[in-house]
N, C-alpha and C positions, 0 to 999 in steps of 0.2 A: 504494500500500500504506500503510495507516494506522498500522501498528505501528512504533514507534520503536526498539525494542530486541528482541534475540533471546536466549533462555536455552537452554542446551544441557545435558542430563544425560548423563553418559558414565562409563564405567569403564575401568580400565587395569591392566596388569601392571607394577607398579613395578620389577621386576627388569630391565626393558628400558630404563630411563631413569635419567639422572643427576639424579633429583629432578623436582619439578614445574616450578619456576620457570625461565624462560629463562636460559641461560648461554652465553657464547661458546665455541665449539668443543666443545660437549657436546650430546648428544641428550637433550632434556627433553620432558616432556609438553606444556608450553606451547609450546615451539618447534615441535613436530610439529603441534599443533592450529592454531597461527596460520599455519603454512605451508600447511596444508590450506585454511584460510579464504582465504588469498591466492590460491591456485589457483582456488578456487570463485568468488570475487567479482572477481578481477583487481586488487585493491588491498591495501595493507597494512592489517591490522585489529588493534587492540589489545584484549585481553580482560582480564577480571577473573575471579577464581575464588573459590569458597566457602571453600576452605581449602587452602593449599599443603602438599604432602606432601614428606617427605625422600626421599633416594635409597633405593630398595628398598621403599618403602611403597606399598601398592596402594590402589585405590579401587573399590568396588562401585558407588558412587553419588556422583559429583562433579558440581558445577554450575559453569558459566562463563556470562558474559553479555558482550555487545558491542553497540554501536550498529548498527542495521540499515543496511547499506551502500547499499541501494537501487540497486545497479548491475545487479541481475538480479531479476526478479519470480518468486521461487521460493516454493512452498508448504513447509510444515514437513516433509512426507514426502520431498520432493526434497532438502531441505537435509540431513535425517538420513541418507538413503541415500548422498548424495554425500560427506559428511564421513566416514561410516563406511568407505567405500571408500578415500578419500584418506589416512586416518590409519594404515592398516596393521593387522596382526593384533594388535598389543599394546594397541590402543585400540578400544573398542566404544561407539558412539554410541547411547544408549538412547532418547532422546526430544528433541524440539525444540519450543519454545514461543515464540509471539509474545507479548511483554509490553509494557507502557508504559514510559516513560522514568524512572519512579521506581524501577523494579526494579534491584537491584544484587546480583550473585551473592554477594558477601561481606557487605556491610553490611545487606542485607535479611534475611539468615539469622538465626534466633533460636536454633538448636541444631544441633550437629554430633554425630554418634555414630560411635565407632570400636570395632572389634573386634580383640582380640588372642588368637591361638590358642596354647595350651599343650598339651604331651603329655609323658607320662612316658617316660623313656629306653628305647629298644628297642621302643616300641609303634607306631612308624610306619616305613614303608619309606624307604630312603635317598632316593628321588626326591621324597619329600614333605617333606624336612627344611627346604626353603626356605619352607614354608607353616606351620610350627609350631616353637615353641621347645621343644626337648627338655630337660626338667629331670630331675635324676638319680634322683628317687624321688617317691613320692606326696606331695602337699602337705597340710599341716594346713589344711583348708578353713575350720574354725572360727576359726583364728587370722587367716587372711586376711580373713575376714568382719569380725572385730572391728576390724582395721586399716582396712578400707574405710570404716568409720563416720567416720573422721577426714577422709576425702576429700570426702564429699558436703557441699555448701553453698558459700557465697560466701566466699572468703578469698584470702590472698596465697600463690601457689604458687612464690614465688621460689626455694625450695630445690630445686625439681624442673624448673626451666626455664633455658635459656640467657638471659642478659640481652638485652633488646631493644636493638639498637645505636642506636635512636632515642630511648631512654629511656622507652619505653612502659610502662604498668602491667602487672604480672604477676598482678593480681587476676582471678580467673575464678569462675564459678558452675557447679559440677558438680552436675547434677540427678539423675543415676543412676549407680550402680556395681553391675553385676550379674555373676554367674557362672553359666554354663550348662555342663552336661555334654553334649558332642557324642558322636559314635560312639566306642566303645571307651574308651581312656584319654585322650581328647582333651577339652579344656575351652576355653571362650571367656570371656574377661573383656571386658565391654562397658562403655564409659564414654560418657556424654552430657553435654555442657556447652554454654553459650552460645558458647564459643570455647576453644581450647587454645593455650597458648604453646609455643614451640619445644622439642621433646623431652620435653614434659610427660608424655605418655602412656607412653612407653617407660621413663621414670624411675619413674613410679608403679607400673607393672606389675613392674618389677625389684624394687622394695621389697616389694610384695605377695608375690612369689615368695620372696624372701629370708626374709620373716617366716614364710611357709608351710613353708619348709624348716628353720626354727629357726636361721637364720643372722643374724637381725636382730631386736632386741627391739621389741615393740609400743610400749612407752612411749617408746623413743628415736625411733620413727617419729612419734609424736604431737608430740614436741618440735620436729621439723623444721619444722612449720607456723609456728613463731614466728621462723624464720630469715629474714633479709633477703638472704642470699647463697646461691648454689648449693651444695647439700650434695654430698659426695663419698663417702657411705657405701657405695654399691653401684654397680657398673657398669650402664650402660644395657642394657635388653633389646634384642636384635637387631631390626633394622627389618622384615625380610621377613615375619614373621607378623602384621604390623599392616595394617589396612585401614580406610579411611573407608567406612562402610556406609550412612549416611543424613544428609541435610541437611533441616532443617525450616524452612519459611517461614510467616509469618502471613498472614492475610487482607490484601489480596485475592489473594495468591499461594499460598495453602495447597494448592490443587489440583495444583500442580506439585511439591510436596514429594515426597521419596522414598517410594515405597510399600514399606514395610519391615516385616518380622516376624522376630523373633529365631528362631534354629533351635536346638533342643535342649531339655533338661530344665532349668528354672530351679532352681538350688540355693539361691541367696540373692539378695536385692535390697536395696540401700540407696539411699534417695531423700532429696533435699533437701526437708525438710518445710516450709521457708520459701520454696521456689522458686515462681516464677510459671509 
């Protein structure tokens, strides 16, 4: 078999896991995936992922990659079916691709897109509350739109992220901030960036909601982008309505990127006019 690396696209229900990253004595997405790979290939396999997700956060389209073990001569269909069965009901393996050794699920990705679902209080059934954040009343969509203009672009998001324990930069380039009307009184905020730092999306969504409810001033939000430390103006949005929905790769891997189309009526869109 000439292929040196394998890429897997999969989705998962974040409520079933203690986050993505492997942890001792906790059920995590990475732990389940790597145990399934060990069963399939008979050896320990280390994986890398496009973007780690926190406890409770879902993925419609996540990617991982690992070196081809070569212990079994399996085609992509057999790998997909076997992993899908071994991973259980909370994980669905969508596609498997043979790639060359230059592909890396994390470092090759040029964009990640997340979706956050909002609903006005009383508009969804109790069994749906883990899929949407219920806000007490209708949002001022125009105010949220004006605030979102400060988000798009390349800048320091230190006010909205946990500090990197390794001292990494918190500069990111957000290329899209969009609001969609879904069914009924349900909305989706979608953000796309080259990468996101820890808790960045839940923090930004929380501020947009607070602004839309008139609980936080737009000008104060704009000032936060000059902060070098984490702001504490509003609490984080809950994790369960958040999902990674798309990962984009450049040539020669663009054909394995997520096949994704937003759902709903586009109410507004803010784009980074200087982005690539």
